[in-house]
N, C-alpha and C positions, 0 to 999 in steps of 0.2 A: 725581670724588670717589670715594673707596674705598667708603664706605658711610655712608648717612644722617648727613651733617654732619661726618664725620671726613675730614680731609685726608690725602692720600697724597703722601709726599716720597721721592724717590730720592736717595740719598747715595752718591757714588762719587768715587774718584780715577782720573782718566783721562789717559793720555799724549796727546800731540799727534796721534798716529796712531790714537787710539781704543782702544788696548790698555789693559786693566785688570789683566792678570795672565798668568802662564804656569806650567804644571805645578802649578796650584792654590796659587800664592803671589803676593804682591806683588813687583814688580820694582824697587822703590826704597824708601828709608828716609826718611820725612818725619815727624819727631816733631811738628812743628806741625800736620800734617794729622791725626795720631792724636788730638791734643788737640781739634782742631776737630770731628772725628767724635764724640768723647765728648760735647762740648757739644751738638751737634745731636741726638744720640740719647738722652741721659740721661732716664730716666723714661718712655720711650715704648716701645710695642711695636715690636720690631725683627724684621723678616722677612728670612730669607736661605735660600738653597738649601743642600742637604746638603754639597756640596763646599766652599762658602764656610765653613760651620760647621766642617767638618773642618780647614780651614786655620787657623782660630782655636783650635779644640780645646776650647772650653768656652763656656757661656753668659756673656755679658759682664755684669759687675756693674751693677746699677741700671737694667737694661733687661729687659723681658720678651721672651725669645727665642722666636721661632716658626720652626721649620725645615721647609722643604718637601722632601719626598722621595718617591720611588716605592716605597720599602721600607716596607710596612705594619708590619713587625715591629721597626723601629728604635725604640729607647728611649734618650732622653737625659735624664739627671737634670737638672732645672732648666730644661727647655725643653719647649714644646708641639710635637708632631709632627703635620703635616698632609700630605695628599696632593696639594694643588693650590694655586695662587695664590688662587683664589676662596675656598677654605676658610681660607687664611691671612689674607686680608683680613677675612673675617667674624669670625674669632677676634680679630684685631687691633682691630677696631672695638669689640667687646664689652669688651676689656681697656682700651682708651682711655677709653671711657665710664665704666667702673667706677672708673678711677683719676682721673677728672676731666680727662682729656686730650682733644684734638681732632685728633691727628695720629698716623699710622702711618708708620714708616720702612721702606724697602726698602734692605737693605745688601748685595745681591749674590746671586749672581754674574751673569754675562753673560746666561744664559738667563732668569733671573728679571727682570732689568732690561728685557730685550726684551719679555717678556710684560706688564710693568707700565707701560711707557712711555706707552701710550695712555690709561691710567687716572690718571696722576699729575697732581697740582695744582702741584707744585714740584719743581725739580731743584736739588740742592746739589752742585756739581761742583768738585772740586779739579783744575784743569787743570795737569798736570805737564809741564814743558818738557823732555821726553825723547821719543824715538821708538824704544822697544825692540821686539824681536820678542816675540810673545806668542801665546797660544791662546785668550784670552778678551777680548771687546770690549764696550764700552758702545755702545748704539745711537746713531746720529748724532742730534745735537740740531738739529731743523728750526727755523730762525729764523722761519719763517712760523707756527709753532705756539707757539714759546717766545720770550719777551721777557726780555732780560737786565735784572734789577732792580738788582743791585749787584755790584761786583767789588773785590777787594783783592789787590794784587800783592806778592809776597815774593821775595827773592833767596836763592840758595843760601847756606847757612850751615853751621856745625859741627853743627847739629841736623838739617839738611835736605840731602839729597844732590843736590837740583836746585832750580831756581827754580820757582815755581808761582803760580797765581791761585786764590783762592776766588771762585767765580761762583755767584750765585743767579739761577735762571730761574723765571719764573712763566708759566703758560699764558696765551696772548693771549685 
């Protein structure tokens, strides 16, 4: 658990080979996944690294954005800036409790996912049926630690460049 009764959920779109991006951008277009991400994160504290924030370019509406950076001088209008995952989780827990919530979301990138994996209660993974080259990866999901709770499969469509599964994992 992230902090005193607040759950920590990692939300990521991950290719079959573990890649989540390259050159600070997504490598596929999945409108269905964007809608799913919005549903999972709306109204919740959303933690991300500075590079992930830069790839989005603005705080996402309806979510309290917390950006982790090594740059203490960074200022982002509409977002909280912190220097570590621990500080982000503390800030997120306060925000969640103040807003009546019980969950903090980690939205990327690879370094932040790797740091947060051991602390997470849930993983919400969009497993993308592609194997692109990339420079950012999601940590492996160890099935001795994580149990698949549910899965929904979708085929490639005009809105989605690839087939994919929404998979929810809970800690065993």
